[in-house]
C-alpha positions as CSV (number, residue, x, y, z in Angstrom):
1,M,17.1,51.0,-114.9
2,K,13.9,52.7,-115.9
3,E,11.1,50.5,-117.3
4,K,10.5,51.3,-120.9
5,V,6.9,51.4,-122.2
6,V,6.2,51.8,-126.0
7,V,2.8,53.0,-127.0
8,V,1.6,52.1,-130.5
9,G,-1.1,54.5,-131.5
10,V,-1.7,57.9,-129.9
11,N,-5.4,58.8,-130.2
12,H,-7.9,58.5,-127.3
13,A,-6.6,55.3,-125.8
14,G,-3.0,56.0,-126.3
15,T,-3.2,59.6,-125.0
16,S,-5.1,58.4,-121.9
17,A,-2.4,55.8,-121.2
18,I,0.5,58.2,-121.7
19,R,-1.0,60.8,-119.4
20,T,-1.7,58.2,-116.7
21,L,1.7,56.5,-117.0
22,L,3.6,59.8,-116.5
23,T,1.2,61.4,-114.0
24,Q,1.5,58.4,-111.7
25,N,5.2,57.8,-112.4
26,P,7.2,60.7,-113.9
27,E,10.3,58.5,-113.9
28,I,9.0,55.9,-116.3
29,E,10.3,56.0,-119.9
30,V,7.5,56.3,-122.5
31,I,8.0,56.3,-126.2
32,A,4.9,56.6,-128.6
33,Y,4.5,56.0,-132.3
34,D,1.6,57.0,-134.6
35,R,1.3,57.0,-138.4
36,N,-0.9,60.1,-138.3
37,D,0.2,63.8,-137.9
38,N,-2.3,64.7,-135.2
39,I,-3.7,63.2,-132.0
40,S,-6.8,63.4,-129.8
41,F,-9.3,64.3,-132.5
42,L,-12.9,63.8,-131.4
43,G,-14.4,62.2,-134.4
44,C,-17.8,62.3,-132.8
45,G,-17.8,66.0,-133.5
46,I,-17.4,65.6,-137.3
47,A,-21.1,65.7,-138.0
48,L,-21.6,68.7,-135.6
49,T,-18.9,70.6,-137.6
50,V,-20.4,69.6,-140.9
51,G,-23.8,70.9,-139.7
52,G,-22.3,74.1,-138.4
53,V,-22.9,73.6,-134.7
54,V,-19.1,73.5,-134.1
55,K,-17.7,76.5,-135.8
56,N,-14.0,75.6,-135.8
57,V,-13.0,71.9,-136.4
58,N,-9.8,72.5,-134.5
59,D,-11.8,72.8,-131.3
60,L,-12.3,69.0,-131.5
61,F,-8.7,68.5,-130.4
62,Y,-8.1,68.2,-126.6
63,A,-4.4,67.4,-126.5
64,D,-1.2,67.6,-128.7
65,C,2.2,66.1,-128.8
66,G,3.7,69.1,-126.9
67,K,1.5,68.4,-123.9
68,L,2.5,64.8,-123.8
69,E,6.2,65.6,-124.2
70,A,5.9,68.2,-121.4
71,L,4.9,65.3,-119.2
72,G,8.0,63.4,-120.2
73,A,6.9,61.3,-123.2
74,K,8.8,61.0,-126.4
75,V,6.2,61.1,-129.2
76,R,7.1,60.3,-132.8
77,M,4.3,61.1,-135.4
78,K,4.2,59.9,-139.0
79,C,6.0,56.7,-137.9
80,D,4.4,53.5,-139.0
81,V,5.0,50.3,-136.9
82,K,5.4,47.6,-139.6
83,A,6.1,44.5,-137.4
84,I,6.3,43.4,-133.7
85,D,8.5,40.6,-132.6
86,T,6.9,39.6,-129.4
87,D,9.7,37.1,-128.5
88,K,12.5,39.7,-128.8
89,K,10.2,42.5,-127.7
90,E,11.2,44.5,-130.7
91,L,9.4,46.7,-133.2
92,Q,10.2,47.5,-136.8
93,I,9.3,51.1,-137.7
94,V,9.4,53.3,-140.8
95,D,9.5,57.1,-140.7
96,L,6.9,58.0,-143.3
97,E,8.5,61.4,-144.0
98,T,12.1,60.3,-144.6
99,G,11.6,56.6,-145.4
100,E,14.1,55.7,-142.7
101,E,13.6,52.2,-141.2
102,F,14.6,51.5,-137.7
103,K,14.0,49.3,-134.7
104,D,13.0,49.9,-131.1
105,N,12.4,47.6,-128.1
106,Y,10.2,47.6,-125.1
107,D,9.7,46.2,-121.6
108,K,6.0,46.7,-121.8
109,L,3.9,47.4,-125.0
110,I,0.7,49.3,-125.0
111,Y,-1.1,48.5,-128.3
112,A,-3.6,51.2,-129.2
113,A,-3.6,51.1,-133.0
114,G,-7.4,51.8,-133.1
115,S,-9.7,50.7,-135.9
116,W,-10.4,51.7,-139.5
117,P,-13.7,52.1,-141.4
118,I,-14.8,49.0,-143.3
119,D,-14.3,49.9,-147.0
120,F,-16.4,47.3,-148.8
121,P,-15.7,46.4,-152.4
122,I,-18.2,48.2,-154.6
123,K,-18.0,48.6,-158.4
124,N,-16.6,52.1,-159.3
125,R,-15.5,52.7,-155.7
126,E,-12.6,54.7,-157.1
127,L,-14.9,57.5,-158.3
128,E,-14.2,60.9,-156.8
129,N,-16.4,62.1,-153.9
130,V,-16.8,58.6,-152.4
131,E,-15.6,59.2,-148.8
132,I,-15.1,57.6,-145.4
133,C,-15.3,59.2,-142.0
134,K,-12.8,58.7,-139.2
135,L,-9.9,61.1,-139.0
136,F,-9.3,64.9,-138.9
137,Q,-8.4,64.8,-142.6
138,H,-11.7,63.2,-143.4
139,A,-13.5,65.9,-141.4
140,E,-11.8,68.6,-143.4
141,T,-12.9,67.0,-146.6
142,L,-16.5,66.4,-145.5
143,I,-16.8,70.0,-144.2
144,E,-15.5,71.4,-147.5
145,K,-18.0,69.3,-149.4
146,A,-20.8,70.4,-147.1
147,N,-20.1,74.0,-148.2
148,D,-19.7,73.1,-151.8
149,E,-22.8,74.5,-153.6
150,S,-22.2,72.1,-156.6
151,I,-23.0,69.2,-154.3
152,K,-26.7,69.0,-154.2
153,S,-27.3,65.4,-153.2
154,V,-25.6,63.2,-150.6
155,A,-25.9,59.5,-150.0
156,V,-24.9,58.0,-146.7
157,I,-24.3,54.3,-146.7
158,G,-24.9,52.9,-143.2
159,A,-27.6,53.9,-140.8
160,G,-25.6,53.5,-137.6
161,Y,-24.8,56.4,-135.3
162,I,-22.3,58.1,-137.6
163,G,-24.5,57.7,-140.7
164,I,-27.6,59.2,-139.0
165,E,-25.6,62.1,-137.6
166,L,-24.1,62.9,-141.0
167,A,-27.5,62.5,-142.7
168,E,-28.8,65.2,-140.3
169,A,-25.8,67.4,-140.7
170,Y,-25.9,67.5,-144.5
171,H,-29.7,67.9,-144.4
172,Q,-29.1,71.0,-142.2
173,K,-26.8,72.3,-144.9
174,G,-29.6,72.1,-147.4
175,K,-28.5,68.9,-149.2
176,K,-30.9,66.3,-150.5
177,V,-29.9,63.3,-148.3
178,T,-30.5,59.6,-148.9
179,L,-29.7,57.2,-146.1
180,I,-29.1,53.6,-147.1
181,D,-28.7,50.4,-145.0
182,M,-29.0,46.7,-145.5
183,Q,-30.9,46.3,-142.2
184,D,-34.6,46.9,-142.0
185,R,-34.3,49.5,-139.2
186,V,-31.8,52.2,-138.3
187,V,-29.4,51.6,-135.3
188,P,-30.8,48.1,-134.8
189,T,-27.8,47.1,-132.7
190,Y,-28.8,49.5,-129.9
191,F,-32.5,50.2,-130.2
192,D,-35.7,48.2,-130.7
193,P,-38.7,49.3,-132.8
194,E,-40.3,51.2,-130.0
195,F,-37.6,53.8,-130.5
196,T,-36.5,53.4,-134.1
197,D,-40.0,53.6,-135.5
198,R,-40.4,57.1,-134.1
199,L,-36.9,58.1,-135.2
200,Q,-37.5,56.9,-138.7
201,N,-40.8,58.7,-139.0
202,D,-39.2,61.9,-137.8
203,M,-36.3,61.5,-140.3
204,V,-38.7,61.0,-143.2
205,A,-40.9,63.9,-142.0
206,E,-37.7,66.1,-142.1
207,G,-37.1,65.1,-145.7
208,I,-34.6,62.3,-145.5
209,D,-35.0,59.6,-148.1
210,L,-34.7,56.5,-146.0
211,V,-33.8,53.3,-148.0
212,L,-33.7,50.3,-145.7
213,G,-33.3,46.6,-146.4
214,A,-31.2,47.6,-149.5
215,R,-27.8,46.5,-150.6
216,V,-25.5,48.9,-152.6
217,T,-24.3,47.1,-155.8
218,E,-22.4,49.8,-157.5
219,Y,-21.7,53.5,-158.0
220,D,-22.2,55.4,-161.3
221,G,-20.4,58.5,-162.3
222,I,-19.8,61.2,-164.9
223,D,-16.3,62.4,-165.7
224,G,-14.8,60.4,-162.9
225,Q,-17.2,61.9,-160.2
226,V,-19.9,59.8,-158.5
227,K,-23.4,60.8,-159.5
228,K,-25.6,57.8,-158.5
229,V,-25.8,55.0,-156.0
230,I,-27.4,51.8,-157.4
231,T,-29.0,49.5,-154.9
232,T,-31.2,46.4,-154.8
233,K,-34.1,48.8,-154.2
234,G,-33.5,51.4,-156.8
235,T,-31.1,54.1,-158.0
236,Y,-30.5,57.3,-156.1
237,D,-28.8,60.6,-157.0
238,A,-25.5,61.3,-155.1
239,D,-23.0,64.0,-155.8
240,L,-21.3,62.8,-152.6
241,V,-21.2,59.3,-151.0
242,I,-20.1,58.7,-147.5
243,Q,-19.5,55.1,-146.4
244,C,-20.2,54.5,-142.7
245,V,-20.7,50.7,-142.3
246,G,-18.7,50.0,-139.2
247,F,-15.1,49.6,-138.1
248,K,-12.5,46.8,-138.1
249,P,-9.8,46.7,-135.4
250,N,-6.2,47.2,-136.5
251,T,-4.7,44.1,-134.9
252,E,-2.7,42.5,-137.8
253,L,0.6,43.3,-136.0
254,L,-0.3,40.7,-133.3
255,P,-1.3,37.6,-135.3
256,N,-0.6,35.1,-132.5
257,A,-2.7,36.8,-129.8
258,D,-6.1,35.5,-128.8
259,K,-8.8,37.3,-130.7
260,L,-12.5,37.4,-131.5
261,P,-13.5,36.5,-135.1
262,N,-13.4,40.1,-136.1
263,G,-9.8,40.4,-135.0
264,A,-10.3,42.3,-131.7
265,L,-7.7,41.3,-129.0
266,I,-9.2,39.5,-126.0
267,V,-8.0,41.2,-122.8
268,N,-8.5,40.6,-119.1
269,S,-9.5,43.2,-116.5
270,A,-6.0,44.6,-116.5
271,M,-6.1,45.0,-120.3
272,Q,-3.5,42.3,-120.8
273,T,-3.6,40.3,-124.0
274,S,-2.6,36.6,-124.2
275,I,0.9,37.7,-125.1
276,P,3.1,38.6,-122.0
277,D,3.8,42.3,-121.4
278,I,1.4,43.5,-124.2
279,Y,-1.7,45.5,-123.3
280,A,-4.5,46.2,-125.8
281,L,-6.7,49.3,-125.6
282,G,-9.6,51.0,-127.1
283,D,-10.9,49.9,-130.5
284,T,-8.3,47.1,-130.7
285,A,-9.7,45.3,-127.6
286,A,-12.4,42.9,-126.8
287,I,-13.6,43.4,-123.2
288,Y,-15.8,41.2,-121.0
289,H,-19.4,42.2,-121.6
290,A,-21.5,42.0,-118.4
291,A,-24.8,41.4,-120.2
292,L,-23.4,38.7,-122.5
293,K,-21.1,37.2,-119.9
294,R,-18.4,36.9,-122.5
295,H,-16.0,39.1,-124.4
296,A,-17.3,41.5,-127.0
297,Y,-16.2,44.2,-129.3
298,V,-17.6,47.6,-128.4
299,A,-15.8,50.5,-130.0
300,L,-16.5,53.6,-128.0
301,A,-14.3,56.5,-127.0
302,T,-15.4,56.1,-123.4
303,N,-14.0,52.6,-123.4
304,A,-10.8,53.8,-125.0
305,V,-10.1,56.3,-122.3
306,K,-10.9,53.8,-119.5
307,T,-8.7,51.1,-121.0
308,G,-5.8,53.6,-121.2
309,I,-6.1,54.5,-117.5
310,V,-6.3,50.8,-116.5
311,A,-3.3,49.6,-118.6
312,A,-1.1,52.4,-117.4
313,S,-2.2,51.9,-113.8
314,Q,-1.4,48.2,-114.0
315,I,2.0,48.9,-115.5
316,N,2.7,51.3,-112.6
317,G,1.7,48.8,-110.0
318,V,-1.6,50.3,-109.2
319,E,-3.4,47.0,-109.4
320,A,-6.7,48.1,-107.8
321,V,-7.5,50.0,-111.0
322,K,-9.3,47.4,-113.2
323,L,-12.0,47.2,-115.8
324,E,-14.0,44.1,-114.9
325,S,-16.7,44.6,-117.5
326,I,-18.5,46.9,-119.9
327,A,-22.1,47.3,-120.9
328,G,-21.7,49.3,-124.1
329,T,-23.5,52.4,-122.9
330,N,-24.1,54.9,-125.7
331,A,-26.4,57.7,-126.8
332,I,-27.5,59.8,-129.9
333,C,-29.3,63.1,-130.3
334,V,-30.8,63.5,-133.8
335,F,-34.0,64.8,-135.4
336,G,-35.5,65.7,-132.0
337,N,-34.8,62.2,-130.6
338,S,-32.5,62.0,-127.6
339,L,-31.8,58.3,-127.1
340,A,-29.6,56.2,-124.9
341,S,-29.0,52.5,-124.5
342,T,-26.9,50.1,-122.5
343,G,-26.4,46.4,-122.6
344,L,-28.4,44.5,-125.2
345,S,-31.6,45.3,-127.1
346,E,-34.3,42.7,-127.2
347,E,-33.3,41.7,-130.7
348,A,-29.6,41.5,-129.8
349,A,-30.3,39.5,-126.6
350,T,-32.5,37.0,-128.5
351,N,-29.8,36.7,-131.3
352,A,-27.3,36.0,-128.5
353,G,-29.4,33.1,-127.3
354,L,-30.7,34.7,-124.1
355,K,-34.2,34.0,-123.0
356,V,-35.5,37.4,-122.2
357,K,-38.7,39.3,-121.5
358,T,-39.2,43.1,-121.8
359,S,-41.1,45.9,-120.3
360,Y,-41.8,49.2,-122.2
361,F,-43.2,52.2,-120.5
362,A,-43.9,55.7,-121.9
363,D,-45.1,58.6,-119.8
364,N,-44.7,62.3,-119.0
365,S,-41.5,63.2,-117.3
366,R,-43.2,64.9,-114.3
367,P,-46.7,65.2,-112.8
368,E,-49.4,66.6,-115.0
369,F,-50.2,69.3,-112.3
370,M,-46.9,70.9,-113.2
371,E,-48.6,72.0,-116.5
372,T,-45.5,71.3,-118.7
373,A,-43.6,68.0,-119.1
374,D,-41.5,66.2,-121.6
375,K,-42.3,62.8,-123.2
376,V,-40.1,60.0,-122.0
377,S,-40.0,56.3,-122.5
378,C,-38.0,53.3,-121.2
379,K,-37.6,49.7,-122.2
380,L,-36.0,47.1,-120.0
381,V,-34.7,43.8,-121.3
382,F,-34.2,41.1,-118.6
383,E,-33.7,37.4,-118.3
384,E,-36.9,35.5,-118.0
385,D,-35.9,33.2,-115.1
386,T,-33.7,35.4,-113.0
387,L,-35.0,38.9,-113.8
388,R,-31.3,39.9,-114.3
389,L,-31.2,43.2,-116.3
390,V,-29.3,42.7,-119.5
391,G,-30.4,45.8,-121.4
392,A,-32.1,49.2,-121.2
393,Q,-33.2,51.9,-123.7
394,I,-34.4,55.4,-122.9
395,G,-36.1,57.9,-125.3
396,S,-36.4,61.5,-124.3
397,Y,-38.5,63.9,-126.4
398,G,-38.5,67.6,-125.3
399,E,-36.4,70.4,-124.1
400,Q,-34.8,68.5,-121.3
401,S,-32.9,65.3,-121.8
402,H,-33.6,62.4,-119.3
403,T,-31.1,60.1,-121.0
404,E,-28.5,60.3,-118.3
405,C,-30.6,57.9,-116.2
406,I,-29.0,55.3,-118.4
407,Y,-25.9,55.5,-116.2
408,Y,-27.4,53.7,-113.2
409,L,-29.0,51.1,-115.5
410,A,-25.5,50.4,-116.9
411,L,-24.1,50.0,-113.4
412,A,-27.0,47.6,-112.6
413,I,-26.0,45.5,-115.7
414,Q,-22.3,45.5,-114.7
415,K,-23.2,44.4,-111.2
416,G,-25.6,41.7,-112.4
417,M,-28.6,43.2,-110.6
418,S,-32.1,41.9,-111.0
419,L,-35.2,44.1,-111.5
420,L,-36.2,43.5,-107.9
421,E,-32.8,44.9,-106.7
422,L,-33.0,47.7,-109.1
423,A,-36.4,48.7,-107.9
424,M,-35.0,49.4,-104.5
425,T,-32.4,51.9,-105.7
426,D,-32.5,55.0,-103.6
427,V,-33.9,57.5,-106.1
428,Y,-35.4,60.9,-105.3
429,F,-38.8,62.4,-106.2
430,L,-39.4,66.1,-106.8
431,P,-42.3,67.3,-109.0
432,H,-40.0,69.7,-110.7
433,F,-38.0,66.8,-112.1
434,N,-40.0,63.5,-112.1
435,K,-42.9,61.5,-110.8
436,P,-43.2,59.5,-107.5
437,F,-42.9,56.4,-109.7
438,N,-40.6,57.6,-112.4
439,F,-40.6,56.0,-115.9
440,I,-37.9,53.5,-114.9
441,L,-39.6,52.4,-111.7
442,S,-42.9,52.2,-113.6
443,A,-41.3,49.9,-116.2
444,I,-40.0,47.6,-113.4
445,M,-43.4,47.5,-111.7
446,Q,-45.0,46.7,-115.0
447,A,-42.5,43.9,-115.5
448,V,-43.3,42.2,-112.2
449,G,-47.1,42.6,-112.5
450,L,-47.5,45.7,-110.2
451,D,-48.7,47.9,-113.0
452,Y,-51.3,49.8,-111.0
453,I,-49.5,53.1,-111.5
454,K,-51.3,54.5,-114.5
455,K,-50.0,57.0,-116.9
């Protein structure tokens, strides 16, 4: 008898799992359910489409149900899984188009239900033109409003990656943009002041009204449409409000599984949850974090795809494919700032109870005799006693981006390497690209007291 795998959720993680399951084993039975009517939408491209860089929002899809069904999967969209009986291995499902309720069973369950934007309770939240950002449907709305000439002012709540990208996009469309956050800096989870100070200055210079350390208390409107955002630091015009304050994993269907306080499902290196035969992927999963040495919630599309490959491989008996750890590697390119980070910032490491030291180094990207060069900077965060690398940040300012160097720093964190080990990585030197002691090696030398290489 064929093994039956049911996949709950068919976006990045679910799509990755289905493709891998059936590519490795065309004979396996795969049935997938999703409450949406589309799959594989790259939400990271919403701001690019709003700003006009991506001309057709449909280009942000990379798969569809037909492609998965051609592999052998049975995909049922607009079907909402209402309950999972983990003892009977049974799901209760409702067809959202017909209202029909039915059951299905599984041998293995891949849980990839994703996450949903945190929709905090604000007075007058029901006003029109107060939006969130996640799905293709949200993208369509946000694009339409970006091209609406009656919308003159936009307030973005939340200065994380999505918030900053949308702030830039609406600014490019000629809107007056206010970016509001409770924190005192933008993207404080990923970057320290050495990088956020410059980014904030560049944003303000571009005309963004940056309101930090402020809490939104209510919205005010006229004729049912939002017109103002009221905060603890003043009131700001807003014909459109976009809430971007983070995401919460959709894990309510598995109440008895081991979870983090935010609800993310704790998984092992095979993506197995604490419940037998149930695997958690993507934004539902808490994966072992190499820098913290404990499980953490890091919602990234890259993790979603990897977890899908791992869970499917494990189900198919390819046990060598594992995800031992993550480092939370990420990047952003806004307002002339190309930034990448991995592991923990200094602030995050300190808040986590780690005793760390740091080394920050800024330089030209290549020798001065080459006449032209880009500005680049690097910050390393490392344990004080062991020199173990726990975090890194790169800032690249110029025509060329040097942020991809973050990849080998992420690997160093995953492998528990110290600065001394990292210093001996076999890197190249060529004046066209870098210096004999590049900005990362220079930051390491500075950290260990060998800072005789001057800028």
